[in-house]
Each structure stands twice: as structure tokens, then as C-alpha cells.
C-alpha positions in Angstrom: 22.6 27.1 -54.3 23.1 26.6 -50.6 20.7 23.6 -50.6 21.5 22.7 -46.9 21.8 26.2 -45.4 19.9 27.2 -42.3 17.5 29.9 -43.3 18.2 31.8 -40.0 21.8 32.3 -41.3 20.8 33.6 -44.7 20.1 37.3 -45.6 16.5 38.4 -44.9 16.0 39.1 -48.6 17.0 35.6 -49.7 14.4 33.7 -51.5 16.3 30.5 -51.4 14.0 27.8 -49.9 15.1 25.8 -46.8 15.9 22.2 -47.7 16.8 19.9 -44.7 19.4 17.3 -44.9 18.3 13.8 -45.8 16.6 12.2 -42.7 16.5 15.5 -40.8 12.9 16.4 -39.6 11.3 19.6 -40.7 10.2 22.2 -38.2 6.6 21.1 -38.6 7.6 17.5 -38.0 9.5 18.5 -34.9 6.5 20.4 -33.6 4.2 17.5 -34.0 6.7 15.1 -32.5 7.1 17.2 -29.4 3.3 17.6 -29.0 3.0 13.8 -29.3 5.5 13.2 -26.6 3.7 15.6 -24.2 0.4 13.8 -24.9 2.0 10.4 -24.2 3.4 11.6 -20.9 0.0 13.0 -19.9 -1.7 9.7 -20.9 0.8 7.6 -19.0 0.4 9.8 -15.9 -3.4 9.4 -16.1 -3.0 5.6 -16.5 -0.6 5.4 -13.6 -3.0 7.2 -11.2 -6.0 5.2 -12.4 -4.0 2.0 -11.9 -3.2 3.0 -8.3 -6.9 3.4 -7.6 -8.1 0.4 -9.5 -5.5 -2.1 -8.5 -5.5 -1.2 -4.9 -5.9 -4.0 -2.4 -9.4 -2.7 -1.4 -12.3 -2.0 -3.7 -12.7 1.7 -4.8 -16.0 1.8 -2.9 -14.0 1.0 0.2 -11.8 4.1 -0.3 -14.3 6.9 -0.4 -14.4 9.9 1.8 -16.9 9.8 4.6 -18.8 12.6 2.8 -19.3 10.2 -0.1 -20.3 7.4 2.2 -22.6 9.3 4.5 -24.9 12.0 3.2 -24.6 15.4 5.0 -21.0 15.1 6.0 -19.1 18.3 5.0 -15.8 18.2 3.1 -14.6 20.6 5.7 -14.8 17.8 8.2 -11.5 18.0 10.2 -9.6 15.0 11.3 -6.3 15.0 13.3 -4.0 12.1 14.1 -2.5 12.0 17.6 0.6 9.9 17.7 1.8 9.1 21.2 5.5 9.1 20.4 8.4 7.6 22.2 10.6 5.4 19.9 12.2 6.1 16.6 12.5 2.3 15.8 8.7 2.0 15.9 7.8 5.2 14.1 10.1 4.4 11.2 7.7 1.6 10.5 4.5 3.5 11.4 5.5 6.4 9.1 5.1 4.2 6.1 1.4 3.6 6.9 0.8 7.2 7.6 2.1 8.0 4.1 0.0 5.2 2.6 -3.1 6.7 4.2 -2.1 10.0 2.6 -1.6 8.5 -0.8 -5.1 7.2 -1.0 -6.3 10.8 -1.3 -5.5 10.6 -5.0 -8.3 8.1 -5.4 -10.7 10.0 -3.2 -10.2 13.5 -4.5 -9.5 13.3 -8.3 -12.7 15.3 -9.0 -11.7 18.0 -6.6 -8.0 18.7 -7.1 -8.0 22.3 -5.9 -9.6 21.6 -2.5 -7.1 18.8 -1.9 -4.2 21.2 -1.5 -4.6 21.5 2.2 -2.1 20.0 4.6 -2.0 16.2 4.5 -5.1 15.7 2.4 -3.2 16.5 -0.7 -0.9 13.6 0.0 -3.1 10.9 1.2 -6.4 10.9 2.8 -8.3 11.8 5.8 -5.8 13.4 8.1 -5.6 17.2 8.0 -2.8 17.2 10.6 -0.7 14.7 12.5 0.5 15.8 16.0 3.3 13.8 17.6 3.0 13.9 21.4 6.6 13.5 22.5 7.2 11.8 25.9 10.8 10.7 25.8 14.1 12.1 26.9 16.1 10.2 24.3 18.0 12.7 22.2 18.2 10.4 19.2 14.5 9.8 19.2 13.7 13.5 19.6 16.1 14.5 16.8 14.4 12.0 14.5 11.0 13.4 15.4 12.2 17.0 14.7 13.5 15.9 11.3 10.2 14.2 10.6 8.1 17.2 11.7 10.3 19.7 9.8 10.3 17.8 6.6 6.6 16.8 6.3 3.9 19.3 5.8 1.1 18.9 8.4 3.3 17.2 11.0 4.0 18.9 14.3 5.6 18.1 17.6 4.1 18.8 21.0 5.9 17.9 24.2 4.3 16.0 27.0 6.3 17.5 29.9 8.3 15.4 32.3 6.2 14.0 35.1 3.0 14.5 33.2 0.8 11.7 32.0 -0.7 10.7 28.7 -4.0 11.7 30.3 -2.8 15.3 30.3 -1.7 14.9 26.6 -5.4 14.9 25.7 -5.5 18.6 26.5 -4.7 19.3 22.9 -8.2 18.3 21.9 -10.5 20.9 20.4 -14.2 20.9 19.6 -15.3 20.2 16.0 -12.4 17.8 15.3 -12.3 14.1 15.2 -9.1 12.6 16.7 -7.5 9.4 15.6 -5.3 8.3 18.5 -2.4 6.3 17.2 0.2 4.4 19.3 3.7 4.7 18.0 4.3 0.9 18.0 1.6 0.0 15.4 3.4 -2.2 13.0 0.7 -2.3 10.3 -2.5 -0.3 9.5 -4.7 -1.8 6.8 -5.5 0.7 4.1 -9.2 0.9 4.9 -8.7 1.0 8.7 -8.7 4.8 9.2 -11.4 5.5 6.6 -13.6 2.8 8.3 -13.0 4.2 11.8 -14.0 7.7 10.7 -17.0 6.6 8.7 -18.2 4.3 11.5 -17.8 7.0 14.2 -19.8 9.5 12.1 -22.5 6.9 11.4 -22.7 5.9 15.1 -22.6 9.1 17.1 -24.2 7.2 20.0 -21.0 5.4 20.6 -18.3 7.1 22.6 -15.3 5.8 20.6 -14.5 3.3 17.8 -11.5 1.1 18.3 -9.5 -0.7 15.6 -9.6 -4.5 15.3 -6.1 -4.8 16.8 -3.8 -7.8 16.6 -2.1 -8.3 20.0 -4.9 -6.9 22.2 -5.9 -9.3 25.0 -9.7 -9.6 24.6 -9.5 -9.4 20.8 -6.8 -12.1 20.7 -9.2 -14.5 22.3 -11.7 -13.7 19.6 -9.1 -14.0 16.8 -8.1 -17.4 18.1 -11.7 -18.7 17.8 -12.1 -17.1 14.4 -9.2 -19.1 13.0 -6.8 -16.1 12.7 -4.1 -17.5 15.1 -2.1 -20.4 13.8 0.3 -22.8 15.6 3.8 -21.3 15.7 6.6 -22.2 18.1 10.1 -20.7 18.6 13.1 -22.1 16.8 15.3 -23.7 19.4 18.9 -23.8 18.2 22.3 -22.9 19.6 23.4 -21.4 16.3 21.9 -18.3 14.6 19.3 -18.8 12.0 20.1 -18.0 8.3 17.9 -14.9 8.7 19.8 -13.7 11.8 23.1 -13.4 9.8 21.5 -11.6 6.8 21.5 -7.8 6.5 17.7 -8.0 5.8 14.9 -10.3 6.7 12.0 -11.2 4.3 8.8 -10.8 6.2 7.0 -13.8 4.5 6.4 -16.8 6.7 6.1 -19.1 3.7 9.9 -19.0 3.4 10.3 -20.4 6.9 11.1 -24.1 7.5 8.7 -26.2 9.6 9.1 -26.6 13.3 10.3 -30.0 14.4 8.9 -31.8 17.4 5.8 -32.5 19.3 4.0 -29.4 20.6 2.4 -31.4 23.4 5.8 -32.1 25.0 7.4 -28.7 24.3 8.1 -26.4 27.3 8.4 -22.8 26.3 11.3 -20.9 27.9 10.5 -17.6 29.8 12.6 -15.6 27.3 14.0 -16.2 23.7 16.8 -18.7 23.8 19.2 -16.8 21.5 21.9 -14.5 22.5 21.0 -10.8 22.4 22.8 -10.3 19.1 20.6 -12.8 17.3 16.9 -12.5 16.7 14.8 -15.6 17.3 12.5 -16.9 14.6 9.2 -18.7 15.2 8.3 -21.5 12.9 5.0 -23.0 11.7 4.0 -26.2 13.3 3.3 -28.9 10.6 0.5 -31.6 10.4 -1.0 -33.3 12.3 -0.8 -30.3 14.7 -1.3 -27.4 12.2 -5.0 -27.0 12.9 -4.9 -26.9 16.7 -3.4 -24.4 19.1 -2.9 -26.9 21.9 0.6 -26.8 23.2 1.2 -23.3 21.8 1.2 -20.1 23.8 -2.2 -18.9 22.3 -3.9 -21.8 24.1 -3.6 -19.7 27.3 -5.7 -16.8 25.9 -8.8 -15.8 27.8 -11.4 -13.1 27.2 -9.9 -10.7 29.8 -7.9 -7.5 29.5 -5.2 -8.2 32.2 -4.3 -11.9 31.7 -1.6 -13.7 29.7 -2.6 -11.9 26.5 -1.3 -8.7 28.1 1.8 -10.0 29.7 3.0 -13.0 27.8 5.5 -12.1 25.0 5.2 -15.6 23.5 1.5 -15.2 22.8 2.3 -11.9 21.1 5.0 -13.5 19.0 2.5 -16.2 17.9 -0.1 -13.6 17.0 2.4 -11.6 15.0 3.6 -14.6 12.9 0.0 -15.6 12.4 -0.9 -12.1 11.1 2.0 -12.2 8.7 0.8 -15.6 7.4 -2.8 -14.3 7.0 -1.6 -11.2 5.2 0.7 -13.1 2.9 -2.2 -15.4 1.9 -4.7 -12.5 1.5 -6.8 -13.8 4.5 -7.4 -10.8 6.7 -11.1 -11.8 6.6 -10.1 -14.3 9.3 -10.2 -11.3 11.7 -13.9 -10.9 11.2 -13.7 -8.2 8.4 -16.9 -7.8 6.4 -16.7 -8.7 2.7 -18.5 -5.5 1.8 -18.1 -2.2 3.7 -20.1 0.7 2.3 -20.0 2.8 5.5 -23.6 2.1 6.2 -25.0 1.6 9.7 -24.1 -2.1 9.7 -23.8 -3.3 13.3 -22.5 -6.7 12.0 -19.0 -5.3 11.8 -19.0 -3.9 15.3 -18.1 -5.7 18.6 -19.7 -4.0 21.6 -17.4 -4.0 24.7 -20.4 -3.8 27.1 -18.4 -1.6 29.5 -15.4 -3.9 29.7 -11.8 -2.6 29.2 -10.1 -2.6 25.8 -6.7 -1.3 24.8 -6.8 2.0 22.8 -3.9 1.6 20.4 -5.9 3.0 17.5 -9.2 4.8 18.1 -11.5 7.5 16.7 -13.1 9.9 19.2 -14.8 13.3 18.9 -12.8 16.2 20.4 -16.1 17.5 21.9 -16.4 14.3 24.0 -12.9 14.7 25.2 -13.3 18.4 26.1 -16.6 17.9 27.8 -15.0 15.3 30.1 -11.8 17.0 31.1 -9.6 16.3 33.0 -8.5 13.0 31.6 -6.8 10.9 34.4 -3.5 9.1 34.0 -5.3 5.9 33.1 -6.8 7.3 29.9 -7.5 3.8 28.6 -9.7 2.9 31.6 -11.3 6.3 31.5 -12.4 6.1 27.9 -13.4 2.5 27.8 -14.9 1.8 31.2 -15.5 4.9 33.3 -17.0 7.3 30.7 -19.2 4.6 29.0 -20.7 3.8 32.4 -21.2 7.5 33.2 -22.6 8.6 29.8 -24.3 5.4 28.7 -22.3 5.4 25.4 -20.3 2.3 24.4 -16.8 1.7 23.3 -17.0 -0.6 20.3 -14.6 -2.4 17.9 -14.8 -2.0 14.2 -13.9 -5.4 12.8 -13.0 -3.8 9.4 -10.3 -1.6 10.9 -7.4 -4.1 11.2 -4.2 -2.8 12.8 -1.2 -4.6 14.4 0.2 -3.6 17.8 3.8 -4.6 18.6 4.1 -5.1 22.3 2.9 -4.1 25.8 5.4 -3.2 28.5 5.5 -6.7 30.0 6.0 -8.3 26.5 8.7 -5.9 25.3 11.8 -7.6 26.5 11.0 -10.9 24.9 9.5 -9.4 21.7 12.6 -7.3 21.0 14.7 -10.5 21.0 12.7 -12.0 18.2 13.1 -11.0 14.5 9.6 -9.5 14.3 10.7 -5.8 14.2 12.9 -6.7 11.2 10.1 -8.5 9.5 7.7 -5.6 9.9 10.3 -3.2 8.7 10.7 -5.4 5.6 7.0 -5.4 5.0 6.7 -1.6 5.5 9.6 -1.0 3.1 8.1 -3.2 0.5 4.7 -1.6 0.7 6.1 2.0 0.6 8.2 1.1 -2.5 5.1 -0.3 -4.2 3.3 3.0 -4.0 
């Protein structure tokens, strides 16, 4: 009687047993099935997090907090990013790498989930806060910055008032904080760069500041050329737009480019890109027998100076950028002098001492105490931190070869660089890397 009835619909006094339909699970089976599903979801989540840590481009040992690398460093160690902001088109690319730095916190802080719920450390790494120092009157750029600051925990905007200098912007510095100064036109920050800068600064308190190993920085470009990191590239000269120029998107990989045709020794580089302003110029790899030499290419003009062609020449910058993309695609960032093993130890082999000479400060680590103790910072903050203060204090500015970053363009290079397709290529690279995480 009532063999398929639901027991909840029967009178309470009924003794008729519940018999499910053929193929219908019993309540006990449903309970165990649900529990099994939950266990599978939890297991897949753990596997996904572990995979992010294990399959990351850098070894796990390379992704530890400074407190793990250097005994005695407190977890309360405070680090603040200072982004010198002016252009949305650049920060849309930089934002990806700030987020990548935040994501790495999962690997660093799995044993300590509760303490990671503070500001940006819960999302990715070593930055407790990011302050955008706005020095622009462009309404669109400021609206984008406001959206970014309002939608991201730990981001904030500070205005650098009209007529003031970036020297005055350093007045935000406080004691007990390490500052990572970040230019807004950094196109790439290698995953271990910020961890390496911080660990090196803590391990070497005798140095005033630690600079990144920056692509498109005049003195370092000369070094990179002799380390084999710069390759022969020349601009595509054509009256018609390249296939990439008429696409909606550009793939960043240089391996997809055709070879340059001609003899570099007879090529005369124009002062600006040859294309009309509505097309972006490509640079193409020079084939054999010229592929192992820079002669006839812009990089042959490089010198170990801070205010020479490496600062002003847009074509040298373009060649450096295409060379970087080639090195990155081939997994050859070691060409920039990176150490194979970086355990955060006091290893001077990864440092390049500037010996009191000027270097660009596109990405640096500096203690707030050293900034506060030497107020006011003049308008030429770069010369102050890399030449004047080292001479006054007897403390060097040094480069960390393991902290690779890419700077887009200096003021004199900007007009030519913006008429190449490099911004689109770096946007493609950033989008791809953000999607992969």
C-alpha cells in the first residue's frame, strides 16, 4: 500500500515504510553524495592554490617574505608603494603587475591566513598600501585614478599640487616604512623584482637605495648590450600599414614577426617613425649574418653615461623593448645579469654599485627614515638620491640585477615611442599574464 508515497505526506502514525522509486537515491545516499561533492570542491581548491605556487615562473624559494629570507625581520614590516601618476594608458598596464605582486601572497602566507587579511597583503604580497601621487590636470586620467582608488582596497590618491615638484611629493614619507617608488610607465615588473628589492634593502642597510635592473635606462642599457640582452632590430619601412596595424589587437610575441630585409650597414634611421600617426610602426629582427652584431642598429650608439643617446634616442628605446620581449618569450631574462639562485642572502654578486654616478629611479626601494632625515627633497629628486646624498652620507645607490623591470620612455623619447606598436604589445602581454592568474 502506497509503495511510492513520501513519508512526510503520510499520517504521523503510519508505519508504512518509505520505498523510493526505482533509481531514486535514498536520503542517506543524497547525504553522502553532497558531502562527497563538498570534499571534491575543497580538494580542487587546494590543488589550484598549490599549482599557482608550484608552477609559478620563479622557484618557491624565490617567493618568500623577507621575514623568511632574513632572520629577525618582523611580519609587521610595513611597505608602501608610491606610484608617480600621470597617465591612464600606462597605469592600465602597470595595474596588472601590481595585482600580480598581490597574488603572490597566497604562496607566501598560506600558513598564516588570519594575519594576511590586512590591506593589500591579502591579495598579493609585500605592499601594505599603494599611494598614487597624482600630478596631472587631465580629467579622464584623474577619473580613472579615482575609480581605481575607490574600487581597490589599499589604494589611495594624493594630489601633487600644481606648480609643485615630485621632490615635494616625497613629503608623504614616514619613519618605519620602506617605500617602493614606482613610475607610472613601467611596462613590466618581473614577479620576483619587488621581493628582491625589499630583501636586498633589508640585507644591505649600508646602501641608501636599491634600484631595479631597468630596461631602457641609459647606463644599464650599455651594460645590457654587452651582456647580450639587446638584439639587432630595425624599423619596418613601408608605405602601407603592417598586418598588425590594422588588427584590433596585437600579439606581443616577436617570434611572429617577419625578418627585416636589407643591409644594416647601409640603413639610415629616420628621426621619427615613418608611418602616419594612425598606424603603429613595427620593428623587425635582423637576420643572419647580422643577427649577432649591433653594428648599424641604434643600440650601437650606447655609452655608459646617464645623459647621452640612451636617454634621448627613441630608436634605442624601441630596440631595447623589442629585445626584451624576445628575451622574455624565450625565457632568457638571465641575459640581464640575473642570478640563477636568489635566496635573499648578502650576495654582492647580484649588485651593481653606481659609485656616485647618476641612475634613473624608475623603481627603487628606500627607507622612509632616510627620506625624512634629508628633507627637503629638491625638484631633481633623482640626482638628489643617486648623486648628492650618496656623496654626503657615504652610502651608495646600487642596482639589484635580480629585480628586472621595463621602463617605457623618457620625455625626449616619448614622441617617437608612441608611434610604434610597443604600447599595444605590452598591453597584450599584461592582459595575457593577468588572465593566466
